[in-house]
PDB file of N, CA, C and O in Angstrom:
ATOM      1  N   MET A   1     -11.292  43.491 -42.272  1.00  0.00           N
ATOM      2  CA  MET A   1     -10.365  44.376 -42.550  1.00  0.00           C
ATOM      3  C   MET A   1     -11.060  44.918 -43.800  1.00  0.00           C
ATOM      4  O   MET A   1     -11.675  44.201 -44.589  1.00  0.00           O
ATOM      5  N   THR A   2     -10.874  46.575 -43.945  1.00  0.00           N
ATOM      6  CA  THR A   2     -11.231  47.344 -44.955  1.00  0.00           C
ATOM      7  C   THR A   2     -10.413  47.106 -46.135  1.00  0.00           C
ATOM      8  O   THR A   2      -9.331  46.524 -46.070  1.00  0.00           O
ATOM      9  N   LYS A   3     -11.020  47.638 -47.422  1.00  0.00           N
ATOM     10  CA  LYS A   3     -10.215  47.672 -48.420  1.00  0.00           C
ATOM     11  C   LYS A   3      -9.021  48.136 -48.227  1.00  0.00           C
ATOM     12  O   LYS A   3      -8.060  47.482 -48.634  1.00  0.00           O
ATOM     13  N   LEU A   4      -8.806  49.582 -47.447  1.00  0.00           N
ATOM     14  CA  LEU A   4      -7.679  50.296 -47.671  1.00  0.00           C
ATOM     15  C   LEU A   4      -6.738  49.815 -46.842  1.00  0.00           C
ATOM     16  O   LEU A   4      -5.606  50.273 -46.995  1.00  0.00           O
ATOM     17  N   GLU A   5      -6.959  48.783 -45.766  1.00  0.00           N
ATOM     18  CA  GLU A   5      -6.081  48.237 -44.414  1.00  0.00           C
ATOM     19  C   GLU A   5      -5.655  47.087 -45.432  1.00  0.00           C
ATOM     20  O   GLU A   5      -4.459  46.820 -45.315  1.00  0.00           O
ATOM     21  N   GLN A   6      -6.389  46.255 -46.504  1.00  0.00           N
ATOM     22  CA  GLN A   6      -5.794  45.437 -47.165  1.00  0.00           C
ATOM     23  C   GLN A   6      -5.033  45.686 -48.406  1.00  0.00           C
ATOM     24  O   GLN A   6      -4.535  44.829 -49.135  1.00  0.00           O
ATOM     25  N   ILE A   7      -5.007  46.934 -48.551  1.00  0.00           N
ATOM     26  CA  ILE A   7      -3.932  47.496 -49.699  1.00  0.00           C
ATOM     27  C   ILE A   7      -2.879  48.001 -49.106  1.00  0.00           C
ATOM     28  O   ILE A   7      -1.925  48.210 -49.855  1.00  0.00           O
ATOM     29  N   GLU A   8      -2.713  48.334 -47.703  1.00  0.00           N
ATOM     30  CA  GLU A   8      -1.823  48.656 -46.893  1.00  0.00           C
ATOM     31  C   GLU A   8      -1.003  47.707 -46.659  1.00  0.00           C
ATOM     32  O   GLU A   8       0.198  47.763 -46.923  1.00  0.00           O
ATOM     33  N   LYS A   9      -1.730  46.502 -46.008  1.00  0.00           N
ATOM     34  CA  LYS A   9      -1.092  45.226 -45.831  1.00  0.00           C
ATOM     35  C   LYS A   9      -0.184  45.152 -46.799  1.00  0.00           C
ATOM     36  O   LYS A   9       0.978  45.504 -46.597  1.00  0.00           O
ATOM     37  N   SER A  10      -0.569  44.723 -47.872  1.00  0.00           N
ATOM     38  CA  SER A  10      -0.048  44.322 -49.595  1.00  0.00           C
ATOM     39  C   SER A  10       1.025  45.113 -49.647  1.00  0.00           C
ATOM     40  O   SER A  10       2.131  44.588 -49.776  1.00  0.00           O
ATOM     41  N   VAL A  11       0.916  46.318 -49.570  1.00  0.00           N
ATOM     42  CA  VAL A  11       1.960  47.398 -50.124  1.00  0.00           C
ATOM     43  C   VAL A  11       2.987  46.836 -49.248  1.00  0.00           C
ATOM     44  O   VAL A  11       4.037  46.385 -49.706  1.00  0.00           O
ATOM     45  N   SER A  12       2.657  46.855 -47.743  1.00  0.00           N
ATOM     46  CA  SER A  12       3.883  46.859 -46.870  1.00  0.00           C
ATOM     47  C   SER A  12       4.623  45.439 -46.514  1.00  0.00           C
ATOM     48  O   SER A  12       5.448  45.268 -45.617  1.00  0.00           O
ATOM     49  N   GLU A  13       4.060  44.338 -47.559  1.00  0.00           N
ATOM     50  CA  GLU A  13       4.545  43.193 -48.052  1.00  0.00           C
ATOM     51  C   GLU A  13       5.468  42.940 -49.170  1.00  0.00           C
ATOM     52  O   GLU A  13       6.288  42.022 -49.210  1.00  0.00           O
ATOM     53  N   LEU A  14       5.275  43.782 -50.024  1.00  0.00           N
ATOM     54  CA  LEU A  14       5.975  43.986 -51.115  1.00  0.00           C
ATOM     55  C   LEU A  14       7.567  43.916 -51.380  1.00  0.00           C
ATOM     56  O   LEU A  14       8.275  44.716 -50.769  1.00  0.00           O
ATOM     57  N   SER A  15       7.995  43.242 -52.025  1.00  0.00           N
ATOM     58  CA  SER A  15       9.727  43.377 -52.211  1.00  0.00           C
ATOM     59  C   SER A  15      10.237  44.815 -52.445  1.00  0.00           C
ATOM     60  O   SER A  15       9.473  45.727 -52.761  1.00  0.00           O
ATOM     61  N   PRO A  16      11.459  44.960 -52.289  1.00  0.00           N
ATOM     62  CA  PRO A  16      11.972  46.251 -52.719  1.00  0.00           C
ATOM     63  C   PRO A  16      11.645  46.473 -54.429  1.00  0.00           C
ATOM     64  O   PRO A  16      11.244  47.571 -54.815  1.00  0.00           O
ATOM     65  N   GLU A  17      11.796  45.647 -55.131  1.00  0.00           N
ATOM     66  CA  GLU A  17      11.564  45.876 -56.487  1.00  0.00           C
ATOM     67  C   GLU A  17      10.400  46.122 -57.022  1.00  0.00           C
ATOM     68  O   GLU A  17      10.130  46.932 -57.908  1.00  0.00           O
ATOM     69  N   GLU A  18       9.458  45.125 -56.243  1.00  0.00           N
ATOM     70  CA  GLU A  18       7.840  45.283 -56.351  1.00  0.00           C
ATOM     71  C   GLU A  18       7.547  46.659 -55.679  1.00  0.00           C
ATOM     72  O   GLU A  18       6.941  47.535 -56.296  1.00  0.00           O
ATOM     73  N   PHE A  19       7.831  46.770 -54.861  1.00  0.00           N
ATOM     74  CA  PHE A  19       7.670  48.458 -54.380  1.00  0.00           C
ATOM     75  C   PHE A  19       8.335  49.247 -55.211  1.00  0.00           C
ATOM     76  O   PHE A  19       7.516  50.157 -55.345  1.00  0.00           O
ATOM     77  N   ASP A  20       9.263  49.539 -55.872  1.00  0.00           N
ATOM     78  CA  ASP A  20       9.804  50.792 -56.658  1.00  0.00           C
ATOM     79  C   ASP A  20       8.589  50.369 -57.718  1.00  0.00           C
ATOM     80  O   ASP A  20       7.792  51.303 -57.803  1.00  0.00           O
ATOM     81  N   ARG A  21       8.285  49.444 -58.397  1.00  0.00           N
ATOM     82  CA  ARG A  21       7.275  49.410 -59.480  1.00  0.00           C
ATOM     83  C   ARG A  21       5.886  49.804 -59.012  1.00  0.00           C
ATOM     84  O   ARG A  21       5.127  50.475 -59.711  1.00  0.00           O
ATOM     85  N   PHE A  22       5.586  49.357 -57.791  1.00  0.00           N
ATOM     86  CA  PHE A  22       4.382  50.092 -57.527  1.00  0.00           C
ATOM     87  C   PHE A  22       4.234  51.691 -57.137  1.00  0.00           C
ATOM     88  O   PHE A  22       3.253  52.416 -57.301  1.00  0.00           O
ATOM     89  N   SER A  23       5.360  51.968 -56.639  1.00  0.00           N
ATOM     90  CA  SER A  23       5.499  53.489 -56.620  1.00  0.00           C
ATOM     91  C   SER A  23       5.590  54.210 -57.725  1.00  0.00           C
ATOM     92  O   SER A  23       5.068  55.324 -57.759  1.00  0.00           O
ATOM     93  N   ALA A  24       6.193  53.751 -58.692  1.00  0.00           N
ATOM     94  CA  ALA A  24       6.285  54.255 -59.949  1.00  0.00           C
ATOM     95  C   ALA A  24       4.788  54.373 -60.987  1.00  0.00           C
ATOM     96  O   ALA A  24       4.574  55.103 -61.956  1.00  0.00           O
ATOM     97  N   TRP A  25       4.152  53.620 -60.503  1.00  0.00           N
ATOM     98  CA  TRP A  25       2.866  53.278 -61.215  1.00  0.00           C
ATOM     99  C   TRP A  25       2.064  54.413 -60.483  1.00  0.00           C
ATOM    100  O   TRP A  25       1.523  55.307 -61.134  1.00  0.00           O
ATOM    101  N   PHE A  26       1.982  54.341 -58.760  1.00  0.00           N
ATOM    102  CA  PHE A  26       1.389  55.102 -57.959  1.00  0.00           C
ATOM    103  C   PHE A  26       1.572  56.503 -58.193  1.00  0.00           C
ATOM    104  O   PHE A  26       0.754  57.300 -57.734  1.00  0.00           O
ATOM    105  N   GLU A  27       2.620  56.911 -58.899  1.00  0.00           N
ATOM    106  CA  GLU A  27       2.957  58.494 -58.983  1.00  0.00           C
ATOM    107  C   GLU A  27       2.332  58.857 -60.413  1.00  0.00           C
ATOM    108  O   GLU A  27       1.760  59.933 -60.586  1.00  0.00           O
ATOM    109  N   ALA A  28       2.462  57.958 -61.369  1.00  0.00           N
ATOM    110  CA  ALA A  28       1.975  58.176 -62.251  1.00  0.00           C
ATOM    111  C   ALA A  28       0.331  58.419 -62.640  1.00  0.00           C
ATOM    112  O   ALA A  28      -0.161  59.068 -63.563  1.00  0.00           O
ATOM    113  N   LEU A  29      -0.361  57.573 -61.473  1.00  0.00           N
ATOM    114  CA  LEU A  29      -1.564  57.764 -61.392  1.00  0.00           C
ATOM    115  C   LEU A  29      -1.965  58.681 -60.724  1.00  0.00           C
ATOM    116  O   LEU A  29      -3.185  58.831 -60.661  1.00  0.00           O
ATOM    117  N   GLN A  30      -1.092  59.598 -60.004  1.00  0.00           N
ATOM    118  CA  GLN A  30      -1.640  60.786 -59.245  1.00  0.00           C
ATOM    119  C   GLN A  30      -1.323  61.656 -60.328  1.00  0.00           C
ATOM    120  O   GLN A  30      -2.185  62.438 -60.729  1.00  0.00           O
ATOM    121  N   ALA A  31      -0.269  61.620 -60.815  1.00  0.00           N
ATOM    122  CA  ALA A  31      -0.293  62.914 -62.038  1.00  0.00           C
ATOM    123  C   ALA A  31      -1.239  62.819 -63.307  1.00  0.00           C
ATOM    124  O   ALA A  31      -1.294  63.737 -64.126  1.00  0.00           O
ATOM    125  N   GLU A  32      -1.769  61.983 -63.389  1.00  0.00           N
ATOM    126  CA  GLU A  32      -2.808  61.773 -64.124  1.00  0.00           C
ATOM    127  C   GLU A  32      -3.869  62.242 -63.437  1.00  0.00           C
ATOM    128  O   GLU A  32      -4.511  63.220 -63.820  1.00  0.00           O
ATOM    129  N   ARG A  33      -4.105  61.654 -62.487  1.00  0.00           N
ATOM    130  CA  ARG A  33      -5.730  62.496 -61.754  1.00  0.00           C
ATOM    131  C   ARG A  33      -5.464  63.816 -61.949  1.00  0.00           C
ATOM    132  O   ARG A  33      -6.173  64.393 -62.773  1.00  0.00           O
ATOM    133  N   TRP A  34      -4.308  64.656 -61.193  1.00  0.00           N
ATOM    134  CA  TRP A  34      -3.769  65.799 -61.166  1.00  0.00           C
ATOM    135  C   TRP A  34      -4.471  66.782 -62.476  1.00  0.00           C
ATOM    136  O   TRP A  34      -5.263  67.725 -62.473  1.00  0.00           O
ATOM    137  N   ASP A  35      -3.693  65.987 -63.628  1.00  0.00           N
ATOM    138  CA  ASP A  35      -3.840  66.929 -64.951  1.00  0.00           C
ATOM    139  C   ASP A  35      -5.119  66.687 -65.422  1.00  0.00           C
ATOM    140  O   ASP A  35      -5.397  67.490 -66.313  1.00  0.00           O
ATOM    141  N   ARG A  36      -6.163  65.767 -65.139  1.00  0.00           N
ATOM    142  CA  ARG A  36      -7.490  65.553 -65.496  1.00  0.00           C
ATOM    143  C   ARG A  36      -8.143  66.731 -64.473  1.00  0.00           C
ATOM    144  O   ARG A  36      -8.591  67.788 -64.918  1.00  0.00           O
ATOM    145  N   ASP A  37      -8.132  66.469 -63.373  1.00  0.00           N
ATOM    146  CA  ASP A  37      -8.544  67.688 -62.184  1.00  0.00           C
ATOM    147  C   ASP A  37      -8.610  69.125 -62.737  1.00  0.00           C
ATOM    148  O   ASP A  37      -9.551  69.912 -62.842  1.00  0.00           O
ATOM    149  N   LEU A  38      -6.906  69.238 -63.151  1.00  0.00           N
ATOM    150  CA  LEU A  38      -6.678  70.661 -63.252  1.00  0.00           C
ATOM    151  C   LEU A  38      -7.510  71.213 -64.900  1.00  0.00           C
ATOM    152  O   LEU A  38      -7.912  72.339 -65.192  1.00  0.00           O
ATOM    153  N   ALA A  39      -7.537  70.160 -65.582  1.00  0.00           N
ATOM    154  CA  ALA A  39      -8.215  70.319 -67.039  1.00  0.00           C
ATOM    155  C   ALA A  39      -9.437  70.594 -66.639  1.00  0.00           C
ATOM    156  O   ALA A  39      -9.819  71.730 -66.924  1.00  0.00           O
ATOM    157  N   GLU A  40     -10.181  69.912 -66.063  1.00  0.00           N
ATOM    158  CA  GLU A  40     -11.784  70.554 -65.580  1.00  0.00           C
ATOM    159  C   GLU A  40     -11.677  71.654 -65.132  1.00  0.00           C
ATOM    160  O   GLU A  40     -12.459  72.527 -65.508  1.00  0.00           O
ATOM    161  N   ASP A  41     -10.796  71.895 -64.312  1.00  0.00           N
ATOM    162  CA  ASP A  41     -11.468  73.143 -63.262  1.00  0.00           C
ATOM    163  C   ASP A  41     -10.975  74.240 -64.499  1.00  0.00           C
ATOM    164  O   ASP A  41     -11.705  75.229 -64.567  1.00  0.00           O
ATOM    165  N   ALA A  42     -10.059  74.206 -65.292  1.00  0.00           N
ATOM    166  CA  ALA A  42      -9.730  75.031 -66.252  1.00  0.00           C
ATOM    167  C   ALA A  42     -11.199  75.228 -67.310  1.00  0.00           C
ATOM    168  O   ALA A  42     -11.820  76.285 -67.421  1.00  0.00           O
ATOM    169  N   ALA A  43     -11.482  74.122 -67.911  1.00  0.00           N
ATOM    170  CA  ALA A  43     -12.627  74.277 -68.585  1.00  0.00           C
ATOM    171  C   ALA A  43     -14.087  74.342 -68.117  1.00  0.00           C
ATOM    172  O   ALA A  43     -15.103  74.505 -68.792  1.00  0.00           O
ATOM    173  N   ASN A  44     -13.937  74.169 -66.747  1.00  0.00           N
ATOM    174  CA  ASN A  44     -15.438  74.940 -66.382  1.00  0.00           C
ATOM    175  C   ASN A  44     -15.180  76.304 -65.645  1.00  0.00           C
ATOM    176  O   ASN A  44     -16.123  76.822 -65.047  1.00  0.00           O
ATOM    177  N   GLY A  45     -14.143  76.813 -65.659  1.00  0.00           N
ATOM    178  CA  GLY A  45     -14.014  78.029 -65.093  1.00  0.00           C
ATOM    179  C   GLY A  45     -13.557  78.306 -63.904  1.00  0.00           C
ATOM    180  O   GLY A  45     -13.385  79.454 -63.494  1.00  0.00           O
ATOM    181  N   THR A  46     -13.300  77.141 -63.186  1.00  0.00           N
ATOM    182  CA  THR A  46     -13.068  77.401 -61.618  1.00  0.00           C
ATOM    183  C   THR A  46     -11.566  78.259 -61.428  1.00  0.00           C
ATOM    184  O   THR A  46     -11.173  78.722 -60.357  1.00  0.00           O
ATOM    185  N   LEU A  47     -11.040  78.321 -62.387  1.00  0.00           N
ATOM    186  CA  LEU A  47      -9.271  79.003 -62.400  1.00  0.00           C
ATOM    187  C   LEU A  47      -9.685  80.221 -62.664  1.00  0.00           C
ATOM    188  O   LEU A  47      -8.894  81.069 -62.253  1.00  0.00           O
ATOM    189  N   ASP A  48     -10.792  80.719 -63.288  1.00  0.00           N
ATOM    190  CA  ASP A  48     -10.708  82.236 -63.875  1.00  0.00           C
ATOM    191  C   ASP A  48     -10.636  83.321 -62.930  1.00  0.00           C
ATOM    192  O   ASP A  48     -10.302  84.431 -63.343  1.00  0.00           O
ATOM    193  N   GLU A  49     -10.851  83.179 -61.961  1.00  0.00           N
ATOM    194  CA  GLU A  49     -10.838  84.258 -61.067  1.00  0.00           C
ATOM    195  C   GLU A  49      -9.454  84.590 -60.490  1.00  0.00           C
ATOM    196  O   GLU A  49      -8.934  85.682 -60.261  1.00  0.00           O
ATOM    197  N   LEU A  50      -8.796  82.747 -60.241  1.00  0.00           N
ATOM    198  CA  LEU A  50      -7.631  83.239 -59.641  1.00  0.00           C
ATOM    199  C   LEU A  50      -6.824  83.922 -60.857  1.00  0.00           C
ATOM    200  O   LEU A  50      -6.124  84.922 -60.702  1.00  0.00           O
ATOM    201  N   GLY A  51      -6.993  83.309 -61.991  1.00  0.00           N
ATOM    202  CA  GLY A  51      -6.026  84.125 -63.442  1.00  0.00           C
ATOM    203  C   GLY A  51      -6.312  85.657 -63.141  1.00  0.00           C
ATOM    204  O   GLY A  51      -5.358  86.432 -63.069  1.00  0.00           O
ATOM    205  N   GLU A  52      -7.572  86.091 -62.970  1.00  0.00           N
ATOM    206  CA  GLU A  52      -7.870  87.486 -63.287  1.00  0.00           C
ATOM    207  C   GLU A  52      -7.289  88.284 -61.871  1.00  0.00           C
ATOM    208  O   GLU A  52      -7.148  89.504 -61.792  1.00  0.00           O
ATOM    209  N   LEU A  53      -7.042  87.481 -60.979  1.00  0.00           N
ATOM    210  CA  LEU A  53      -6.187  88.238 -59.737  1.00  0.00           C
ATOM    211  C   LEU A  53      -4.872  88.142 -60.141  1.00  0.00           C
ATOM    212  O   LEU A  53      -4.294  89.203 -60.376  1.00  0.00           O
ATOM    213  N   ALA A  54      -4.267  87.102 -60.276  1.00  0.00           N
ATOM    214  CA  ALA A  54      -2.876  86.889 -60.851  1.00  0.00           C
ATOM    215  C   ALA A  54      -2.578  88.218 -61.898  1.00  0.00           C
ATOM    216  O   ALA A  54      -1.713  89.056 -61.644  1.00  0.00           O
ATOM    217  N   LEU A  55      -3.302  88.253 -62.915  1.00  0.00           N
ATOM    218  CA  LEU A  55      -2.957  89.169 -64.089  1.00  0.00           C
ATOM    219  C   LEU A  55      -3.180  90.693 -63.493  1.00  0.00           C
ATOM    220  O   LEU A  55      -2.520  91.681 -63.810  1.00  0.00           O
ATOM    221  N   ALA A  56      -4.315  90.638 -62.515  1.00  0.00           N
ATOM    222  CA  ALA A  56      -4.562  92.263 -62.253  1.00  0.00           C
ATOM    223  C   ALA A  56      -3.259  92.810 -61.164  1.00  0.00           C
ATOM    224  O   ALA A  56      -2.929  93.986 -61.010  1.00  0.00           O
ATOM    225  N   LYS A  57      -2.636  91.587 -60.469  1.00  0.00           N
ATOM    226  CA  LYS A  57      -1.718  92.004 -59.515  1.00  0.00           C
ATOM    227  C   LYS A  57      -0.031  92.619 -60.448  1.00  0.00           C
ATOM    228  O   LYS A  57       0.822  93.457 -60.157  1.00  0.00           O
ATOM    229  N   PHE A  58      -0.226  91.646 -61.646  1.00  0.00           N
ATOM    230  CA  PHE A  58       1.061  91.830 -62.701  1.00  0.00           C
ATOM    231  C   PHE A  58       0.754  93.399 -62.896  1.00  0.00           C
ATOM    232  O   PHE A  58       1.466  94.333 -62.526  1.00  0.00           O
ATOM    233  N   ARG A  59      -0.550  93.462 -63.607  1.00  0.00           N
ATOM    234  CA  ARG A  59      -0.300  94.683 -64.207  1.00  0.00           C
ATOM    235  C   ARG A  59       0.030  96.106 -63.282  1.00  0.00           C
ATOM    236  O   ARG A  59       0.592  97.126 -63.680  1.00  0.00           O
ATOM    237  N   ASN A  60      -0.557  95.792 -61.813  1.00  0.00           N
ATOM    238  CA  ASN A  60      -0.401  96.849 -60.891  1.00  0.00           C
ATOM    239  C   ASN A  60       1.047  96.675 -60.443  1.00  0.00           C
ATOM    240  O   ASN A  60       1.397  97.333 -59.463  1.00  0.00           O
ATOM    241  N   ASN A  61       2.005  95.807 -61.082  1.00  0.00           N
ATOM    242  CA  ASN A  61       3.353  95.785 -60.544  1.00  0.00           C
ATOM    243  C   ASN A  61       3.496  95.307 -59.110  1.00  0.00           C
ATOM    244  O   ASN A  61       4.440  95.489 -58.342  1.00  0.00           O
ATOM    245  N   ARG A  62       2.572  94.778 -58.952  1.00  0.00           N
ATOM    246  CA  ARG A  62       2.435  93.808 -57.513  1.00  0.00           C
ATOM    247  C   ARG A  62       3.073  92.712 -57.312  1.00  0.00           C
ATOM    248  O   ARG A  62       2.761  92.069 -56.310  1.00  0.00           O
ATOM    249  N   THR A  63       3.861  92.331 -57.971  1.00  0.00           N
ATOM    250  CA  THR A  63       4.604  90.986 -58.572  1.00  0.00           C
ATOM    251  C   THR A  63       6.040  91.022 -58.265  1.00  0.00           C
ATOM    252  O   THR A  63       6.585  92.126 -58.282  1.00  0.00           O
ATOM    253  N   ARG A  64       6.725  89.989 -57.991  1.00  0.00           N
ATOM    254  CA  ARG A  64       8.154  90.315 -57.841  1.00  0.00           C
ATOM    255  C   ARG A  64       8.871  88.532 -58.750  1.00  0.00           C
ATOM    256  O   ARG A  64       8.437  87.392 -58.590  1.00  0.00           O
ATOM    257  N   PRO A  65       9.946  88.970 -59.567  1.00  0.00           N
ATOM    258  CA  PRO A  65      10.294  87.770 -60.133  1.00  0.00           C
ATOM    259  C   PRO A  65      10.700  86.576 -59.253  1.00  0.00           C
ATOM    260  O   PRO A  65      11.270  86.667 -58.166  1.00  0.00           O
ATOM    261  N   LEU A  66      10.303  85.366 -59.915  1.00  0.00           N
ATOM    262  CA  LEU A  66      10.541  84.080 -59.377  1.00  0.00           C
ATOM    263  C   LEU A  66      12.237  83.674 -59.088  1.00  0.00           C
ATOM    264  O   LEU A  66      12.538  82.575 -58.621  1.00  0.00           O
TER     265      LEU A  66
END
């Protein structure tokens, strides 16, 4: 059994209360990783081209209100 299969089995056996705690922890972990990855992308310039494209469209009135 792989590590992932073991985790899946363990999660499926959690009580409702344990599952809620696990879910909250996992969502927080995902958010933390998302924030870290976004910060890294911003710092290393990965998002610069997208930002410039968005600004160019805005300057040329090629956007719409949300």
